[in-house]
C-alpha positions as CSV (number, residue, x, y, z in Angstrom):
1,M,0.1,0.3,-0.3
2,E,1.4,3.4,-0.5
3,Q,2.5,5.5,2.2
4,L,-0.4,7.8,3.6
5,T,2.1,9.6,6.0
6,G,0.8,13.5,6.0
7,N,-2.2,12.8,3.5
8,V,-6.0,13.0,5.3
9,V,-8.3,10.1,6.2
10,R,-11.9,11.1,6.4
11,V,-14.7,9.4,8.6
12,S,-18.0,9.3,8.6
13,I,-20.2,7.1,11.1
14,G,-24.0,6.8,11.5
15,Y,-25.8,4.5,13.6
16,F,-29.4,3.0,13.0
17,P,-32.2,1.3,14.8
18,S,-31.5,-2.3,15.4
19,D,-34.3,-3.4,13.3
20,K,-32.8,-1.5,10.4
21,T,-29.8,-3.3,10.0
22,E,-31.0,-5.5,6.6
23,Q,-32.9,-2.5,4.8
24,I,-29.0,-0.2,5.7
25,E,-26.9,-3.4,4.9
26,A,-29.2,-3.4,1.5
27,M,-28.8,0.5,0.9
28,T,-25.2,1.0,1.6
29,N,-24.5,-2.3,-1.5
30,N,-27.0,-0.9,-3.8
31,E,-28.0,2.9,-3.8
32,F,-25.2,4.6,-2.1
33,K,-22.8,2.3,-4.2
34,N,-24.2,2.9,-7.2
35,A,-24.7,6.4,-6.5
36,V,-21.6,7.7,-4.5
37,V,-18.4,5.5,-6.4
38,P,-19.1,7.3,-9.7
39,A,-19.0,10.5,-8.4
40,V,-16.2,9.8,-5.9
41,K,-14.0,8.7,-9.1
42,K,-14.5,12.0,-10.5
43,L,-12.9,13.8,-7.5
44,N,-9.2,15.0,-7.2
45,G,-6.5,13.5,-5.1
46,N,-8.8,10.0,-3.7
47,L,-6.7,7.4,-2.7
48,G,-9.5,5.1,-1.7
49,F,-13.0,4.7,-0.2
50,Y,-14.3,2.2,1.9
51,V,-18.1,1.3,3.1
52,G,-18.4,-0.9,5.9
53,I,-21.5,-2.1,8.3
54,D,-21.0,-3.0,12.1
55,K,-24.1,-5.3,12.8
56,Q,-23.5,-5.3,16.6
57,K,-23.6,-1.3,17.4
58,H,-25.3,-1.2,14.5
59,A,-23.5,1.8,12.5
60,I,-22.2,2.7,9.4
61,S,-19.4,4.1,8.5
62,N,-17.2,5.3,5.4
63,V,-13.6,6.3,5.8
64,S,-11.5,7.7,2.5
65,F,-8.0,9.2,2.2
66,W,-7.0,11.6,0.5
67,Q,-3.8,14.1,-0.9
68,S,-5.2,16.7,1.0
69,Q,-7.7,18.6,3.2
70,E,-8.9,20.9,0.6
71,D,-9.3,17.3,-1.3
72,A,-11.1,15.7,1.5
73,A,-13.1,18.6,1.3
74,Q,-14.6,17.9,-2.0
75,M,-16.8,15.1,-0.3
76,N,-18.7,18.3,1.9
77,T,-20.6,19.8,-1.5
78,L,-20.7,16.4,-3.1
79,K,-24.5,16.2,-4.5
80,E,-24.2,12.2,-4.2
81,M,-22.9,12.2,-0.9
82,L,-25.6,15.0,0.3
83,D,-28.7,13.6,-1.4
84,M,-27.8,10.1,-0.2
85,K,-27.2,11.3,3.7
86,V,-30.8,12.5,3.4
87,V,-32.4,9.2,2.0
88,F,-30.4,7.1,5.0
89,E,-31.8,10.2,7.6
90,A,-35.3,9.2,6.3
91,V,-34.8,5.6,7.5
92,G,-33.5,6.5,11.0
93,V,-30.0,7.3,10.9
94,N,-28.2,9.8,12.8
95,F,-24.6,10.6,11.4
96,I,-22.0,12.0,13.9
97,A,-19.8,14.6,13.0
98,I,-17.1,14.0,10.1
99,T,-13.5,13.6,10.9
100,N,-10.8,15.1,8.4
101,A,-7.6,14.6,10.4
102,T,-4.0,14.6,8.4
103,I,-2.3,11.1,9.2
104,N,0.8,11.2,11.3
105,W,2.1,8.0,11.2
106,E,1.2,4.4,10.0
107,V,2.2,0.7,10.6
C-alpha cells in the first residue's frame, strides 16, 4: 500500500435502529454504492474509499483517504453524498460529525 503519512483520512459514521440492519446494509450495497462510486472516482486526490457496516453496534461508516485537506473537503459538497445522506436519515440513520484528520504515522 502507498505511504499515506501527511495525507488525510476522512471518517463518517452513522448509527441506525437495530431493526433497520438489513435495510441499511442493502442500501449501502445498492443505492449508495451506485450513486457514490462514479462520483468519487471523478474527484481530485482520492487515494481510496471504503464502506462498512457494524451489525453489533448498528453503525455504518465510510472511510476515505485523500492527498490533502482540500481534496477531502470535496466530499462536503458532493451532490451524491448529500442526496444519500437525506435518504439514510429518512430511515433513521443519525450521523455524527465527520472528521478529516491529517495522518501522522502508519504501520
